[in-house]
C-alpha positions, 0 to 999 in steps of 0.5 A, spaced: 703 642 681 698 637 680 700 630 682 700 627 675 706 632 674 710 629 679 708 622 676 710 624 669 716 625 671 731 662 672 737 661 668 744 660 672 750 663 669 755 661 675 756 654 678 759 655 685 762 649 689 762 649 696 764 644 701 760 644 707 763 640 712 767 633 711 765 628 706 761 622 709 764 616 707 759 611 704 762 604 702 767 605 696 765 612 695 764 619 699 759 624 699 760 632 699 755 638 699 755 642 693 751 648 691 749 650 684 749 657 682 750 663 687 746 667 692 739 667 693 738 662 686 742 657 688 740 650 689 743 645 694 747 639 691 750 632 693 757 629 689 758 622 690 765 621 689 768 614 688 774 612 692 781 612 689 785 616 684 781 620 678 780 623 674 773 619 674 767 619 669 761 623 672 754 624 671 749 629 672 742 626 674 736 630 672 729 629 675 722 628 672 717 634 672 714 636 679 718 639 685 723 634 686 728 633 691 735 631 689 733 624 691 727 624 686 723 622 692 716 619 690 713 615 696 718 611 700 722 611 694 729 615 692 730 613 685 735 618 684 739 616 690 739 609 688 742 611 681 747 616 684 750 611 689 750 605 685 754 609 679 759 611 684 760 604 687 762 602 680 767 608 679 762 613 676 762 620 680 754 623 680 752 630 682 744 630 684 741 637 686 734 639 689 730 642 683 728 649 682 721 648 683 722 644 690 727 650 693 723 656 690 716 654 689 713 660 690 717 664 685 716 658 680 709 658 681 708 666 680 712 667 674 708 667 668 714 666 663 716 660 667 718 654 662 721 647 662 728 650 661 727 654 667 724 648 671 730 643 669 735 645 663 738 651 665 740 648 672 743 642 669 747 645 664 750 649 670 751 643 674 755 640 668 759 646 667 760 645 675 763 638 674 767 639 668 771 644 672 772 640 678 778 636 680 778 629 680 773 629 674 774 628 667 771 634 663 771 630 657 767 624 660 761 628 664 754 625 662 747 627 663 742 622 666 735 624 665 729 620 668 722 621 665 721 629 663 729 629 665 730 624 660 726 628 654 730 634 656 737 630 656 738 631 648 737 638 649 741 639 655 747 635 652 747 639 646 747 646 650 752 643 655 757 640 651 756 634 655 759 627 653 753 624 652 746 622 655 742 616 658 735 617 658 730 613 663 723 612 661 723 618 656 717 619 652 717 621 645 711 624 644 709 631 647 707 632 654 700 634 652 699 628 648 701 624 655 696 628 660 689 625 658 692 618 657 695 618 663 689 620 667 685 615 664 690 610 665 691 612 673 683 612 673 682 605 671 688 603 675 685 606 682 678 604 680 676 611 680 668 612 678 668 612 670 663 618 670 668 622 674 674 620 670 670 622 663 668 629 666 675 630 668 678 628 662 673 633 658 676 639 662 683 637 661 682 636 653 678 643 653 684 646 656 689 643 651 685 645 645 685 652 648 692 652 649 694 649 642 689 654 639 693 660 642 687 662 646 687 664 654 686 658 658 682 660 665 684 657 671 690 653 667 694 653 674 688 649 677 686 645 671 693 643 669 698 644 674 702 649 671 702 656 666 700 656 659 707 659 658 710 652 661 706 648 657 707 651 650 714 650 652 713 643 652 710 643 645 716 645 642 720 639 646 721 634 641 726 629 644 727 624 638 728 630 633 733 633 638 737 626 639 737 625 632 741 632 631 746 630 636 753 627 634 754 624 641 752 617 644 746 616 647 743 610 652 735 609 651 732 605 657 725 603 657 722 599 663 717 594 660 712 595 666 712 602 665 705 605 666 706 612 664 711 612 658 709 606 655 711 601 649 708 607 644 713 611 646 718 605 646 716 604 639 717 611 636 725 611 639 726 604 636 723 606 629 728 612 630 734 609 632 734 601 631 740 601 627 743 607 629 751 606 631 751 612 636 745 610 640 744 604 644 736 602 646 735 597 652 728 595 654 729 592 661 724 587 663 720 587 670 721 594 671 716 600 672 717 608 671 722 609 677 727 603 674 724 599 680 721 592 680 714 592 678 708 587 678 704 587 671 698 585 676 699 591 681 703 596 677 701 602 682 705 598 688 712 600 686 710 607 687 707 606 694 712 600 697 719 601 698 724 598 693 730 600 689 732 601 682 734 595 679 742 594 680 743 590 674 740 596 670 745 601 674 751 596 672 749 596 665 749 604 665 756 604 668 759 599 663 756 603 657 759 610 660 766 606 661 765 603 654 765 611 651 
């Protein structure tokens, strides 16, 4: 998929846990290998389990868009691993897995019907079911923690899986096709790209979006936008705010004040919808960017390229919120 798809962040019916060897101790939690799904569609996964007696609350971590591994690796950073280990250290079990587009990229790329639910939703629903059935996990306290596109899908996943609630980090409130030109423009400016080349690129992107929204064929869409027409049309009906409003379960919505991908425009839409809602907690976190890692207003791209870690205070607040519920 195109590089911006990494930055935006088949259906599995059965979830089967397979312990691969012994659990590797890591401080006050241990890790063990699991598997989501069966046979040739299975996804490798890792469970981080707190030490002590359960049953423990738990979360499934959901990646942003693009072919991510279970750690959400971007450059030298591993934000999903940071979150998994941080929460486990606070007594919350975590399950993270290699994404379908990472494990089976060819199958996804050549399936013309592959959509956003095939990319993330179905597998995460299966992961929730896996956790709910595991010894040592409280099945009534399994949550979904989504980042970027995963955050946009979190209300849908909570609804379909019966999870106890959701945590949304860097969740856009607008359609993906509204974000794409905006992000390309912003990234071009930050990287010092030739303005004329950026305009040319945007003209092609905007024409492809126009054709998609008109229901017409889009020549070479995979090369132009990074995914199929079916995929993007499935994102057009993704409305995370409306799906969150339809839920009857608690949500924690987190926004980094220095996020250059999901901006204050989206944060304002979340605040407008839920500013006084009793089951939704809204937190704008100062000093962090899109990955939950400390960022600089003077050099906002540095947090992608330089080694860092997800803000520990943010992770602690998430753990507190889970335990409060």
